[in-house]
C-alpha angles and dihedrals in degrees: 000000000000106000092186091086090059100043103030095100090056089056094049103260143090118241124184122176113191091323126162115260090237091056092047092050093047090055092045089046089059095043098042102033105238138122124244128212123180117205091187111049093197089065089069090070097053110114125223138186117210143150119194138166111259092231093055112120113261091236088059092052090050089048091054091052091049092049088070087072092227101101142026120216128192123195123211108177105294094346120098118199119194093208105171148025125204123214095244 
């Protein structure tokens, strides 16, 4: 069992190991104070692996998720819209 995913926030970073996008965004929503809407419900089940410093700007975290080429995220103030889903 990888305990990093459970204690990472205490050590000042985010750590996601093959976690569903919905679960990642719910955690980030709580930590970064924003609201998430998914236009494509299938996108919620995509799994990602990521480690990021906790003080990294939220836009940079979103950018890293988008760099996978699997999703498209738009930011409107404190609202996050998962607007697309690639076929990868």
